[in-house]
CHARMM-style PDB file with segment names, atoms N, HN, CA, C and O in Angstrom:
ATOM      1  N   UNK     1       0.819  -1.200   0.000  1.00  0.00      PROA
ATOM      2  CA  UNK     1       0.000   0.000   0.000  1.00  0.00      PROA
ATOM      3  C   UNK     1       0.863   1.265   0.000  1.00  0.00      PROA
ATOM      4  O   UNK     1       0.554   2.224  -0.707  1.00  0.00      PROA
ATOM      5  N   UNK     2       1.924   1.271   0.775  1.00  0.00      PROA
ATOM      6  HN  UNK     2       2.175   0.492   1.350  1.00  0.00      PROA
ATOM      7  CA  UNK     2       2.799   2.430   0.797  1.00  0.00      PROA
ATOM      8  C   UNK     2       3.399   2.663  -0.577  1.00  0.00      PROA
ATOM      9  O   UNK     2       3.558   3.807  -1.001  1.00  0.00      PROA
ATOM     10  N   UNK     3       3.732   1.590  -1.273  1.00  0.00      PROA
ATOM     11  HN  UNK     3       3.603   0.660  -0.928  1.00  0.00      PROA
ATOM     12  CA  UNK     3       4.284   1.732  -2.617  1.00  0.00      PROA
ATOM     13  C   UNK     3       3.280   2.400  -3.538  1.00  0.00      PROA
ATOM     14  O   UNK     3       3.648   3.298  -4.295  1.00  0.00      PROA
ATOM     15  N   UNK     4       2.014   1.981  -3.491  1.00  0.00      PROA
ATOM     16  HN  UNK     4       1.716   1.251  -2.876  1.00  0.00      PROA
ATOM     17  CA  UNK     4       0.982   2.584  -4.328  1.00  0.00      PROA
ATOM     18  C   UNK     4       0.770   4.045  -3.970  1.00  0.00      PROA
ATOM     19  O   UNK     4       0.612   4.882  -4.858  1.00  0.00      PROA
ATOM     20  N   UNK     5       0.763   4.358  -2.693  1.00  0.00      PROA
ATOM     21  HN  UNK     5       0.891   3.678  -1.972  1.00  0.00      PROA
ATOM     22  CA  UNK     5       0.580   5.734  -2.260  1.00  0.00      PROA
ATOM     23  C   UNK     5       1.765   6.590  -2.695  1.00  0.00      PROA
ATOM     24  O   UNK     5       1.577   7.709  -3.172  1.00  0.00      PROA
ATOM     25  N   UNK     6       2.967   6.081  -2.537  1.00  0.00      PROA
ATOM     26  HN  UNK     6       3.119   5.172  -2.149  1.00  0.00      PROA
ATOM     27  CA  UNK     6       4.156   6.808  -2.968  1.00  0.00      PROA
ATOM     28  C   UNK     6       4.117   7.055  -4.475  1.00  0.00      PROA
ATOM     29  O   UNK     6       4.413   8.157  -4.936  1.00  0.00      PROA
ATOM     30  N   UNK     7       3.756   6.038  -5.226  1.00  0.00      PROA
ATOM     31  HN  UNK     7       3.516   5.143  -4.851  1.00  0.00      PROA
ATOM     32  CA  UNK     7       3.659   6.179  -6.678  1.00  0.00      PROA
ATOM     33  C   UNK     7       2.638   7.258  -7.037  1.00  0.00      PROA
ATOM     34  O   UNK     7       2.878   8.069  -7.931  1.00  0.00      PROA
ATOM     35  N   UNK     8       1.505   7.267  -6.346  1.00  0.00      PROA
ATOM     36  HN  UNK     8       1.310   6.607  -5.620  1.00  0.00      PROA
ATOM     37  CA  UNK     8       0.469   8.257  -6.604  1.00  0.00      PROA
ATOM     38  C   UNK     8       0.973   9.668  -6.307  1.00  0.00      PROA
ATOM     39  O   UNK     8       0.733  10.589  -7.087  1.00  0.00      PROA
ATOM     40  N   UNK     9       1.661   9.839  -5.197  1.00  0.00      PROA
ATOM     41  HN  UNK     9       1.856   9.090  -4.563  1.00  0.00      PROA
ATOM     42  CA  UNK     9       2.215  11.151  -4.838  1.00  0.00      PROA
ATOM     43  C   UNK     9       3.187  11.626  -5.917  1.00  0.00      PROA
ATOM     44  O   UNK     9       3.104  12.766  -6.374  1.00  0.00      PROA
ATOM     45  N   UNK    10       4.090  10.765  -6.314  1.00  0.00      PROA
ATOM     46  HN  UNK    10       4.157   9.839  -5.943  1.00  0.00      PROA
ATOM     47  CA  UNK    10       5.103  11.139  -7.307  1.00  0.00      PROA
ATOM     48  C   UNK    10       4.450  11.465  -8.652  1.00  0.00      PROA
ATOM     49  O   UNK    10       4.847  12.424  -9.313  1.00  0.00      PROA
ATOM     50  N   UNK    11       3.461  10.682  -9.058  1.00  0.00      PROA
ATOM     51  HN  UNK    11       3.139   9.902  -8.521  1.00  0.00      PROA
ATOM     52  CA  UNK    11       2.767  10.952 -10.319  1.00  0.00      PROA
ATOM     53  C   UNK    11       2.064  12.298 -10.290  1.00  0.00      PROA
ATOM     54  O   UNK    11       2.141  13.063 -11.252  1.00  0.00      PROA
ATOM     55  N   UNK    12       1.381  12.592  -9.191  1.00  0.00      PROA
ATOM     56  HN  UNK    12       1.319  11.971  -8.410  1.00  0.00      PROA
ATOM     57  CA  UNK    12       0.679  13.875  -9.077  1.00  0.00      PROA
ATOM     58  C   UNK    12       1.673  15.035  -9.077  1.00  0.00      PROA
ATOM     59  O   UNK    12       1.434  16.061  -9.714  1.00  0.00      PROA
ATOM     60  N   UNK    13       2.775  14.874  -8.370  1.00  0.00      PROA
ATOM     61  HN  UNK    13       2.969  14.041  -7.852  1.00  0.00      PROA
ATOM     62  CA  UNK    13       3.798  15.920  -8.351  1.00  0.00      PROA
ATOM     63  C   UNK    13       4.341  16.144  -9.759  1.00  0.00      PROA
ATOM     64  O   UNK    13       4.553  17.285 -10.169  1.00  0.00      PROA
ATOM     65  N   UNK    14       4.564  15.077 -10.486  1.00  0.00      PROA
ATOM     66  HN  UNK    14       4.392  14.150 -10.153  1.00  0.00      PROA
ATOM     67  CA  UNK    14       5.115  15.147 -11.832  1.00  0.00      PROA
ATOM     68  C   UNK    14       4.152  15.844 -12.789  1.00  0.00      PROA
ATOM     69  O   UNK    14       4.585  16.575 -13.679  1.00  0.00      PROA
ATOM     70  N   UNK    15       2.864  15.625 -12.615  1.00  0.00      PROA
ATOM     71  HN  UNK    15       2.512  15.031 -11.892  1.00  0.00      PROA
ATOM     72  CA  UNK    15       1.851  16.184 -13.503  1.00  0.00      PROA
ATOM     73  C   UNK    15       1.522  17.639 -13.164  1.00  0.00      PROA
ATOM     74  O   UNK    15       1.437  18.486 -14.053  1.00  0.00      PROA
ATOM     75  N   UNK    16       1.340  17.919 -11.882  1.00  0.00      PROA
ATOM     76  HN  UNK    16       1.409  17.230 -11.160  1.00  0.00      PROA
ATOM     77  CA  UNK    16       0.734  19.184 -11.485  1.00  0.00      PROA
ATOM     78  C   UNK    16       1.684  20.244 -10.948  1.00  0.00      PROA
ATOM     79  O   UNK    16       1.230  21.307 -10.524  1.00  0.00      PROA
ATOM     80  N   UNK    17       2.975  19.990 -10.954  1.00  0.00      PROA
ATOM     81  HN  UNK    17       3.343  19.127 -11.298  1.00  0.00      PROA
ATOM     82  CA  UNK    17       3.867  21.009 -10.421  1.00  0.00      PROA
ATOM     83  C   UNK    17       5.263  20.898 -11.015  1.00  0.00      PROA
ATOM     84  O   UNK    17       5.631  19.885 -11.610  1.00  0.00      PROA
ATOM     85  N   UNK    18       6.021  21.959 -10.839  1.00  0.00      PROA
ATOM     86  HN  UNK    18       5.722  22.782 -10.357  1.00  0.00      PROA
ATOM     87  CA  UNK    18       7.413  21.978 -11.245  1.00  0.00      PROA
ATOM     88  C   UNK    18       8.238  21.626 -10.013  1.00  0.00      PROA
ATOM     89  O   UNK    18       8.413  22.458  -9.123  1.00  0.00      PROA
ATOM     90  N   UNK    19       8.735  20.420  -9.959  1.00  0.00      PROA
ATOM     91  HN  UNK    19       8.592  19.744 -10.683  1.00  0.00      PROA
ATOM     92  CA  UNK    19       9.424  19.916  -8.774  1.00  0.00      PROA
ATOM     93  C   UNK    19      10.682  20.725  -8.468  1.00  0.00      PROA
ATOM     94  O   UNK    19      11.039  20.881  -7.300  1.00  0.00      PROA
ATOM     95  N   UNK    20      11.353  21.237  -9.483  1.00  0.00      PROA
ATOM     96  HN  UNK    20      11.062  21.110 -10.431  1.00  0.00      PROA
ATOM     97  CA  UNK    20      12.577  21.990  -9.227  1.00  0.00      PROA
ATOM     98  C   UNK    20      12.310  23.293  -8.485  1.00  0.00      PROA
ATOM     99  O   UNK    20      13.191  23.803  -7.793  1.00  0.00      PROA
ATOM    100  N   UNK    21      11.113  23.833  -8.621  1.00  0.00      PROA
ATOM    101  HN  UNK    21      10.397  23.419  -9.184  1.00  0.00      PROA
ATOM    102  CA  UNK    21      10.780  25.077  -7.939  1.00  0.00      PROA
ATOM    103  C   UNK    21      10.165  24.846  -6.565  1.00  0.00      PROA
ATOM    104  O   UNK    21      10.211  25.734  -5.714  1.00  0.00      PROA
ATOM    105  N   UNK    22       9.602  23.695  -6.342  1.00  0.00      PROA
ATOM    106  HN  UNK    22       9.565  22.974  -7.034  1.00  0.00      PROA
ATOM    107  CA  UNK    22       8.910  23.407  -5.088  1.00  0.00      PROA
ATOM    108  C   UNK    22       9.656  22.315  -4.351  1.00  0.00      PROA
ATOM    109  O   UNK    22       9.573  21.140  -4.709  1.00  0.00      PROA
ATOM    110  N   UNK    23      10.372  22.699  -3.338  1.00  0.00      PROA
ATOM    111  HN  UNK    23      10.440  23.653  -3.046  1.00  0.00      PROA
ATOM    112  CA  UNK    23      11.258  21.735  -2.711  1.00  0.00      PROA
ATOM    113  C   UNK    23      10.828  21.296  -1.317  1.00  0.00      PROA
ATOM    114  O   UNK    23      11.360  20.314  -0.800  1.00  0.00      PROA
ATOM    115  N   UNK    24       9.896  21.983  -0.702  1.00  0.00      PROA
ATOM    116  HN  UNK    24       9.463  22.781  -1.122  1.00  0.00      PROA
ATOM    117  CA  UNK    24       9.481  21.592   0.632  1.00  0.00      PROA
ATOM    118  C   UNK    24       8.169  20.823   0.586  1.00  0.00      PROA
ATOM    119  O   UNK    24       7.424  20.895  -0.390  1.00  0.00      PROA
ATOM    120  N   UNK    25       7.904  20.095   1.647  1.00  0.00      PROA
ATOM    121  HN  UNK    25       8.509  20.037   2.440  1.00  0.00      PROA
ATOM    122  CA  UNK    25       6.640  19.351   1.741  1.00  0.00      PROA
ATOM    123  C   UNK    25       5.470  20.319   1.665  1.00  0.00      PROA
ATOM    124  O   UNK    25       4.481  20.045   0.985  1.00  0.00      PROA
ATOM    125  N   UNK    26       5.574  21.442   2.352  1.00  0.00      PROA
ATOM    126  HN  UNK    26       6.378  21.664   2.904  1.00  0.00      PROA
ATOM    127  CA  UNK    26       4.499  22.434   2.317  1.00  0.00      PROA
ATOM    128  C   UNK    26       4.260  22.947   0.899  1.00  0.00      PROA
ATOM    129  O   UNK    26       3.111  23.124   0.495  1.00  0.00      PROA
ATOM    130  N   UNK    27       5.328  23.188   0.140  1.00  0.00      PROA
ATOM    131  HN  UNK    27       6.262  23.044   0.468  1.00  0.00      PROA
ATOM    132  CA  UNK    27       5.194  23.631  -1.245  1.00  0.00      PROA
ATOM    133  C   UNK    27       4.435  22.597  -2.076  1.00  0.00      PROA
ATOM    134  O   UNK    27       3.555  22.940  -2.866  1.00  0.00      PROA
ATOM    135  N   UNK    28       4.786  21.341  -1.885  1.00  0.00      PROA
ATOM    136  HN  UNK    28       5.500  21.062  -1.243  1.00  0.00      PROA
ATOM    137  CA  UNK    28       4.131  20.265  -2.624  1.00  0.00      PROA
ATOM    138  C   UNK    28       2.642  20.209  -2.272  1.00  0.00      PROA
ATOM    139  O   UNK    28       1.798  20.132  -3.165  1.00  0.00      PROA
ATOM    140  N   UNK    29       2.322  20.245  -0.997  1.00  0.00      PROA
ATOM    141  HN  UNK    29       3.008  20.307  -0.272  1.00  0.00      PROA
ATOM    142  CA  UNK    29       0.935  20.145  -0.572  1.00  0.00      PROA
ATOM    143  C   UNK    29       0.108  21.338  -1.042  1.00  0.00      PROA
ATOM    144  O   UNK    29      -1.041  21.171  -1.451  1.00  0.00      PROA
ATOM    145  N   UNK    30       0.673  22.525  -0.988  1.00  0.00      PROA
ATOM    146  HN  UNK    30       1.607  22.660  -0.656  1.00  0.00      PROA
ATOM    147  CA  UNK    30      -0.042  23.716  -1.465  1.00  0.00      PROA
ATOM    148  C   UNK    30      -0.287  23.616  -2.969  1.00  0.00      PROA
ATOM    149  O   UNK    30      -1.391  23.892  -3.438  1.00  0.00      PROA
ATOM    150  N   UNK    31       0.730  23.225  -3.720  1.00  0.00      PROA
ATOM    151  HN  UNK    31       1.627  23.000  -3.339  1.00  0.00      PROA
ATOM    152  CA  UNK    31       0.583  23.107  -5.172  1.00  0.00      PROA
ATOM    153  C   UNK    31      -0.469  22.068  -5.536  1.00  0.00      PROA
ATOM    154  O   UNK    31      -1.297  22.302  -6.417  1.00  0.00      PROA
ATOM    155  N   UNK    32      -0.439  20.923  -4.863  1.00  0.00      PROA
ATOM    156  HN  UNK    32       0.233  20.733  -4.148  1.00  0.00      PROA
ATOM    157  CA  UNK    32      -1.428  19.885  -5.165  1.00  0.00      PROA
ATOM    158  C   UNK    32      -2.821  20.310  -4.732  1.00  0.00      PROA
ATOM    159  O   UNK    32      -3.803  19.981  -5.397  1.00  0.00      PROA
ATOM    160  N   UNK    33      -2.918  21.028  -3.642  1.00  0.00      PROA
ATOM    161  HN  UNK    33      -2.120  21.295  -3.102  1.00  0.00      PROA
ATOM    162  CA  UNK    33      -4.211  21.519  -3.170  1.00  0.00      PROA
ATOM    163  C   UNK    33      -4.822  22.499  -4.165  1.00  0.00      PROA
ATOM    164  O   UNK    33      -6.028  22.475  -4.409  1.00  0.00      PROA
ATOM    165  N   UNK    34      -3.985  23.359  -4.738  1.00  0.00      PROA
ATOM    166  HN  UNK    34      -3.005  23.379  -4.540  1.00  0.00      PROA
ATOM    167  CA  UNK    34      -4.463  24.364  -5.695  1.00  0.00      PROA
ATOM    168  C   UNK    34      -4.773  23.778  -7.060  1.00  0.00      PROA
ATOM    169  O   UNK    34      -5.683  24.247  -7.743  1.00  0.00      PROA
ATOM    170  N   UNK    35      -4.025  22.751  -7.468  1.00  0.00      PROA
ATOM    171  HN  UNK    35      -3.286  22.369  -6.912  1.00  0.00      PROA
ATOM    172  CA  UNK    35      -4.086  22.275  -8.847  1.00  0.00      PROA
ATOM    173  C   UNK    35      -4.816  20.955  -9.057  1.00  0.00      PROA
ATOM    174  O   UNK    35      -4.960  20.502 -10.192  1.00  0.00      PROA
ATOM    175  N   UNK    36      -5.272  20.340  -7.984  1.00  0.00      PROA
ATOM    176  HN  UNK    36      -5.154  20.709  -7.062  1.00  0.00      PROA
ATOM    177  CA  UNK    36      -5.975  19.062  -8.125  1.00  0.00      PROA
ATOM    178  C   UNK    36      -7.254  19.090  -7.296  1.00  0.00      PROA
ATOM    179  O   UNK    36      -7.399  19.912  -6.392  1.00  0.00      PROA
ATOM    180  N   UNK    37      -8.162  18.203  -7.605  1.00  0.00      PROA
ATOM    181  HN  UNK    37      -8.044  17.535  -8.340  1.00  0.00      PROA
ATOM    182  CA  UNK    37      -9.379  18.114  -6.798  1.00  0.00      PROA
ATOM    183  C   UNK    37      -9.228  17.158  -5.607  1.00  0.00      PROA
ATOM    184  O   UNK    37     -10.222  16.646  -5.091  1.00  0.00      PROA
ATOM    185  N   UNK    38      -7.991  16.921  -5.175  1.00  0.00      PROA
ATOM    186  HN  UNK    38      -7.184  17.337  -5.593  1.00  0.00      PROA
ATOM    187  CA  UNK    38      -7.763  15.972  -4.085  1.00  0.00      PROA
ATOM    188  C   UNK    38      -8.425  16.460  -2.797  1.00  0.00      PROA
ATOM    189  O   UNK    38      -8.299  17.629  -2.434  1.00  0.00      PROA
ATOM    190  N   UNK    39      -9.131  15.562  -2.108  1.00  0.00      PROA
ATOM    191  HN  UNK    39      -9.234  14.612  -2.402  1.00  0.00      PROA
ATOM    192  CA  UNK    39      -9.741  15.944  -0.828  1.00  0.00      PROA
ATOM    193  C   UNK    39      -8.680  16.089   0.261  1.00  0.00      PROA
ATOM    194  O   UNK    39      -7.554  15.612   0.114  1.00  0.00      PROA
ATOM    195  N   UNK    40      -9.047  16.737   1.328  1.00  0.00      PROA
ATOM    196  HN  UNK    40      -9.961  17.124   1.448  1.00  0.00      PROA
ATOM    197  CA  UNK    40      -8.122  17.010   2.433  1.00  0.00      PROA
ATOM    198  C   UNK    40      -7.539  15.725   3.023  1.00  0.00      PROA
ATOM    199  O   UNK    40      -6.369  15.703   3.404  1.00  0.00      PROA
ATOM    200  N   UNK    41      -8.340  14.650   3.106  1.00  0.00      PROA
ATOM    201  HN  UNK    41      -9.290  14.668   2.796  1.00  0.00      PROA
ATOM    202  CA  UNK    41      -7.826  13.412   3.684  1.00  0.00      PROA
ATOM    203  C   UNK    41      -6.742  12.793   2.801  1.00  0.00      PROA
ATOM    204  O   UNK    41      -5.803  12.184   3.314  1.00  0.00      PROA
ATOM    205  N   UNK    42      -6.861  12.940   1.495  1.00  0.00      PROA
ATOM    206  HN  UNK    42      -7.624  13.434   1.078  1.00  0.00      PROA
ATOM    207  CA  UNK    42      -5.818  12.431   0.590  1.00  0.00      PROA
ATOM    208  C   UNK    42      -4.536  13.242   0.761  1.00  0.00      PROA
ATOM    209  O   UNK    42      -3.440  12.682   0.804  1.00  0.00      PROA
ATOM    210  N   UNK    43      -4.679  14.554   0.859  1.00  0.00      PROA
ATOM    211  HN  UNK    43      -5.569  15.009   0.824  1.00  0.00      PROA
ATOM    212  CA  UNK    43      -3.498  15.397   1.065  1.00  0.00      PROA
ATOM    213  C   UNK    43      -2.834  15.092   2.398  1.00  0.00      PROA
ATOM    214  O   UNK    43      -1.612  15.176   2.516  1.00  0.00      PROA
ATOM    215  N   UNK    44      -3.620  14.742   3.392  1.00  0.00      PROA
ATOM    216  HN  UNK    44      -4.613  14.674   3.296  1.00  0.00      PROA
ATOM    217  CA  UNK    44      -3.076  14.359   4.694  1.00  0.00      PROA
ATOM    218  C   UNK    44      -2.237  13.086   4.579  1.00  0.00      PROA
ATOM    219  O   UNK    44      -1.172  12.983   5.187  1.00  0.00      PROA
ATOM    220  N   UNK    45      -2.719  12.123   3.800  1.00  0.00      PROA
ATOM    221  HN  UNK    45      -3.585  12.207   3.306  1.00  0.00      PROA
ATOM    222  CA  UNK    45      -1.959  10.891   3.574  1.00  0.00      PROA
ATOM    223  C   UNK    45      -0.681  11.182   2.784  1.00  0.00      PROA
ATOM    224  O   UNK    45       0.365  10.594   3.060  1.00  0.00      PROA
ATOM    225  N   UNK    46      -0.761  12.074   1.817  1.00  0.00      PROA
ATOM    226  HN  UNK    46      -1.611  12.552   1.593  1.00  0.00      PROA
ATOM    227  CA  UNK    46       0.424  12.469   1.055  1.00  0.00      PROA
ATOM    228  C   UNK    46       1.455  13.079   1.996  1.00  0.00      PROA
ATOM    229  O   UNK    46       2.649  12.797   1.892  1.00  0.00      PROA
ATOM    230  N   UNK    47       0.981  13.923   2.920  1.00  0.00      PROA
ATOM    231  HN  UNK    47       0.012  14.152   3.004  1.00  0.00      PROA
ATOM    232  CA  UNK    47       1.899  14.558   3.865  1.00  0.00      PROA
ATOM    233  C   UNK    47       2.623  13.519   4.711  1.00  0.00      PROA
ATOM    234  O   UNK    47       3.815  13.658   4.984  1.00  0.00      PROA
ATOM    235  N   UNK    48       1.903  12.474   5.128  1.00  0.00      PROA
ATOM    236  HN  UNK    48       0.934  12.361   4.906  1.00  0.00      PROA
ATOM    237  CA  UNK    48       2.536  11.414   5.921  1.00  0.00      PROA
ATOM    238  C   UNK    48       3.670  10.745   5.149  1.00  0.00      PROA
ATOM    239  O   UNK    48       4.746  10.498   5.695  1.00  0.00      PROA
ATOM    240  N   UNK    49       3.418  10.456   3.883  1.00  0.00      PROA
ATOM    241  HN  UNK    49       2.545  10.657   3.440  1.00  0.00      PROA
ATOM    242  CA  UNK    49       4.439   9.814   3.054  1.00  0.00      PROA
ATOM    243  C   UNK    49       5.632  10.741   2.856  1.00  0.00      PROA
ATOM    244  O   UNK    49       6.781  10.306   2.928  1.00  0.00      PROA
ATOM    245  N   UNK    50       5.359  12.004   2.608  1.00  0.00      PROA
ATOM    246  HN  UNK    50       4.425  12.357   2.550  1.00  0.00      PROA
ATOM    247  CA  UNK    50       6.426  12.952   2.312  1.00  0.00      PROA
ATOM    248  C   UNK    50       7.263  13.340   3.523  1.00  0.00      PROA
ATOM    249  O   UNK    50       8.360  13.874   3.365  1.00  0.00      PROA
ATOM    250  N   UNK    51       6.766  13.081   4.725  1.00  0.00      PROA
ATOM    251  HN  UNK    51       5.875  12.647   4.853  1.00  0.00      PROA
ATOM    252  CA  UNK    51       7.512  13.472   5.925  1.00  0.00      PROA
ATOM    253  C   UNK    51       8.110  12.287   6.681  1.00  0.00      PROA
ATOM    254  O   UNK    51       8.689  12.473   7.751  1.00  0.00      PROA
ATOM    255  N   UNK    52       7.982  11.092   6.152  1.00  0.00      PROA
ATOM    256  HN  UNK    52       7.512  10.941   5.282  1.00  0.00      PROA
ATOM    257  CA  UNK    52       8.584   9.915   6.790  1.00  0.00      PROA
ATOM    258  C   UNK    52      10.109  10.003   6.746  1.00  0.00      PROA
ATOM    259  O   UNK    52      10.678  10.516   5.782  1.00  0.00      PROA
ATOM    260  N   UNK    53      10.758   9.508   7.779  1.00  0.00      PROA
ATOM    261  HN  UNK    53      10.295   9.091   8.561  1.00  0.00      PROA
ATOM    262  CA  UNK    53      12.216   9.394   7.781  1.00  0.00      PROA
ATOM    263  C   UNK    53      12.604   8.107   7.070  1.00  0.00      PROA
ATOM    264  O   UNK    53      12.422   7.011   7.600  1.00  0.00      PROA
ATOM    265  N   UNK    54      13.133   8.250   5.882  1.00  0.00      PROA
ATOM    266  HN  UNK    54      13.282   9.140   5.452  1.00  0.00      PROA
ATOM    267  CA  UNK    54      13.485   7.108   5.042  1.00  0.00      PROA
ATOM    268  C   UNK    54      14.970   6.819   5.199  1.00  0.00      PROA
ATOM    269  O   UNK    54      15.807   7.712   5.069  1.00  0.00      PROA
ATOM    270  N   UNK    55      15.286   5.547   5.484  1.00  0.00      PROA
ATOM    271  HN  UNK    55      14.605   4.821   5.589  1.00  0.00      PROA
ATOM    272  CA  UNK    55      16.695   5.169   5.613  1.00  0.00      PROA
ATOM    273  C   UNK    55      17.240   4.524   4.335  1.00  0.00      PROA
ATOM    274  O   UNK    55      18.432   4.635   4.047  1.00  0.00      PROA
ATOM    275  N   UNK    56      16.382   3.858   3.577  1.00  0.00      PROA
ATOM    276  HN  UNK    56      15.414   3.768   3.811  1.00  0.00      PROA
ATOM    277  CA  UNK    56      16.800   3.204   2.331  1.00  0.00      PROA
ATOM    278  C   UNK    56      15.623   3.166   1.364  1.00  0.00      PROA
ATOM    279  O   UNK    56      14.461   3.242   1.763  1.00  0.00      PROA
ATOM    280  N   UNK    57      15.955   3.047   0.089  1.00  0.00      PROA
ATOM    281  HN  UNK    57      16.899   2.985  -0.235  1.00  0.00      PROA
ATOM    282  CA  UNK    57      14.968   2.789  -0.956  1.00  0.00      PROA
ATOM    283  C   UNK    57      15.303   1.458  -1.592  1.00  0.00      PROA
ATOM    284  O   UNK    57      16.458   1.196  -1.926  1.00  0.00      PROA
ATOM    285  N   UNK    58      14.303   0.624  -1.759  1.00  0.00      PROA
ATOM    286  HN  UNK    58      13.364   0.837  -1.488  1.00  0.00      PROA
ATOM    287  CA  UNK    58      14.446  -0.609  -2.526  1.00  0.00      PROA
ATOM    288  C   UNK    58      13.612  -0.427  -3.786  1.00  0.00      PROA
ATOM    289  O   UNK    58      12.396  -0.253  -3.714  1.00  0.00      PROA
ATOM    290  N   UNK    59      14.272  -0.468  -4.938  1.00  0.00      PROA
ATOM    291  HN  UNK    59      15.260  -0.609  -4.996  1.00  0.00      PROA
ATOM    292  CA  UNK    59      13.571  -0.241  -6.200  1.00  0.00      PROA
ATOM    293  C   UNK    59      13.602  -1.521  -7.011  1.00  0.00      PROA
ATOM    294  O   UNK    59      14.663  -2.023  -7.379  1.00  0.00      PROA
ATOM    295  N   UNK    60      12.408  -2.037  -7.282  1.00  0.00      PROA
ATOM    296  HN  UNK    60      11.545  -1.629  -6.984  1.00  0.00      PROA
ATOM    297  CA  UNK    60      12.266  -3.226  -8.117  1.00  0.00      PROA
ATOM    298  C   UNK    60      11.795  -2.805  -9.493  1.00  0.00      PROA
ATOM    299  O   UNK    60      10.596  -2.637  -9.715  1.00  0.00      PROA
ATOM    300  N   UNK    61      12.729  -2.633 -10.422  1.00  0.00      PROA
ATOM    301  HN  UNK    61      13.703  -2.770 -10.242  1.00  0.00      PROA
ATOM    302  CA  UNK    61      12.380  -2.101 -11.737  1.00  0.00      PROA
ATOM    303  C   UNK    61      11.510  -3.065 -12.549  1.00  0.00      PROA
ATOM    304  O   UNK    61      10.635  -2.626 -13.295  1.00  0.00      PROA
ATOM    305  N   UNK    62      11.741  -4.344 -12.413  1.00  0.00      PROA
ATOM    306  HN  UNK    62      12.452  -4.700 -11.807  1.00  0.00      PROA
ATOM    307  CA  UNK    62      10.931  -5.313 -13.167  1.00  0.00      PROA
ATOM    308  C   UNK    62       9.493  -5.335 -12.682  1.00  0.00      PROA
ATOM    309  O   UNK    62       8.559  -5.449 -13.475  1.00  0.00      PROA
ATOM    310  N   UNK    63       9.327  -5.224 -11.380  1.00  0.00      PROA
ATOM    311  HN  UNK    63      10.086  -5.132 -10.736  1.00  0.00      PROA
ATOM    312  CA  UNK    63       7.981  -5.237 -10.799  1.00  0.00      PROA
ATOM    313  C   UNK    63       7.381  -3.835 -10.710  1.00  0.00      PROA
ATOM    314  O   UNK    63       6.219  -3.673 -10.338  1.00  0.00      PROA
ATOM    315  N   UNK    64       8.177  -2.831 -11.050  1.00  0.00      PROA
ATOM    316  HN  UNK    64       9.121  -2.963 -11.352  1.00  0.00      PROA
ATOM    317  CA  UNK    64       7.757  -1.428 -10.954  1.00  0.00      PROA
ATOM    318  C   UNK    64       7.300  -1.103  -9.539  1.00  0.00      PROA
ATOM    319  O   UNK    64       6.212  -0.569  -9.323  1.00  0.00      PROA
ATOM    320  N   UNK    65       8.165  -1.441  -8.577  1.00  0.00      PROA
ATOM    321  HN  UNK    65       9.049  -1.875  -8.753  1.00  0.00      PROA
ATOM    322  CA  UNK    65       7.852  -1.268  -7.166  1.00  0.00      PROA
ATOM    323  C   UNK    65       8.926  -0.410  -6.515  1.00  0.00      PROA
ATOM    324  O   UNK    65      10.120  -0.586  -6.759  1.00  0.00      PROA
ATOM    325  N   UNK    66       8.480   0.512  -5.690  1.00  0.00      PROA
ATOM    326  HN  UNK    66       7.510   0.655  -5.491  1.00  0.00      PROA
ATOM    327  CA  UNK    66       9.390   1.305  -4.867  1.00  0.00      PROA
ATOM    328  C   UNK    66       9.017   1.010  -3.424  1.00  0.00      PROA
ATOM    329  O   UNK    66       7.875   1.214  -3.013  1.00  0.00      PROA
ATOM    330  N   UNK    67       9.986   0.530  -2.662  1.00  0.00      PROA
ATOM    331  HN  UNK    67      10.914   0.364  -2.996  1.00  0.00      PROA
ATOM    332  CA  UNK    67       9.762   0.264  -1.246  1.00  0.00      PROA
ATOM    333  C   UNK    67      10.598   1.231  -0.431  1.00  0.00      PROA
ATOM    334  O   UNK    67      11.776   1.452  -0.713  1.00  0.00      PROA
ATOM    335  N   UNK    68       9.977   1.797   0.573  1.00  0.00      PROA
ATOM    336  HN  UNK    68       9.020   1.618   0.803  1.00  0.00      PROA
ATOM    337  CA  UNK    68      10.687   2.672   1.493  1.00  0.00      PROA
ATOM    338  C   UNK    68      11.026   1.892   2.747  1.00  0.00      PROA
ATOM    339  O   UNK    68      10.172   1.205   3.308  1.00  0.00      PROA
ATOM    340  N   UNK    69      12.259   1.995   3.182  1.00  0.00      PROA
ATOM    341  HN  UNK    69      12.952   2.552   2.726  1.00  0.00      PROA
ATOM    342  CA  UNK    69      12.646   1.425   4.474  1.00  0.00      PROA
ATOM    343  C   UNK    69      12.652   2.610   5.428  1.00  0.00      PROA
ATOM    344  O   UNK    69      13.455   3.533   5.293  1.00  0.00      PROA
ATOM    345  N   UNK    70      11.740   2.565   6.394  1.00  0.00      PROA
ATOM    346  HN  UNK    70      11.088   1.815   6.503  1.00  0.00      PROA
ATOM    347  CA  UNK    70      11.526   3.698   7.288  1.00  0.00      PROA
ATOM    348  C   UNK    70      12.286   3.541   8.587  1.00  0.00      PROA
ATOM    349  O   UNK    70      12.538   2.430   9.053  1.00  0.00      PROA
ATOM    350  N   UNK    71      12.643   4.663   9.155  1.00  0.00      PROA
ATOM    351  HN  UNK    71      12.438   5.566   8.777  1.00  0.00      PROA
ATOM    352  CA  UNK    71      13.327   4.698  10.441  1.00  0.00      PROA
ATOM    353  C   UNK    71      12.263   4.810  11.534  1.00  0.00      PROA
ATOM    354  O   UNK    71      11.812   5.906  11.866  1.00  0.00      PROA
ATOM    355  N   UNK    72      11.877   3.677  12.077  1.00  0.00      PROA
ATOM    356  HN  UNK    72      12.243   2.786  11.807  1.00  0.00      PROA
ATOM    357  CA  UNK    72      10.822   3.686  13.116  1.00  0.00      PROA
ATOM    358  C   UNK    72      11.311   3.020  14.350  1.00  0.00      PROA
ATOM    359  OT1 UNK    72      10.577   2.926  15.334  1.00  0.00      PROA
TER     360      UNK     72
END
């Protein structure tokens, strides 16, 4: 589920904003709030993903999977 949510966040960022200009989590959330019809609960979930402390990324290119290893 985290992989699907992460993929969704990245896709929306790629479509609806210029990532090079928006570098903070707040910038991303404001841009997505202004440019998409995403409800507040979806943006809240996006914020959780974007603020996690990630220690490693596992990328499975054949399966098209991105796994986050979190520092918990």
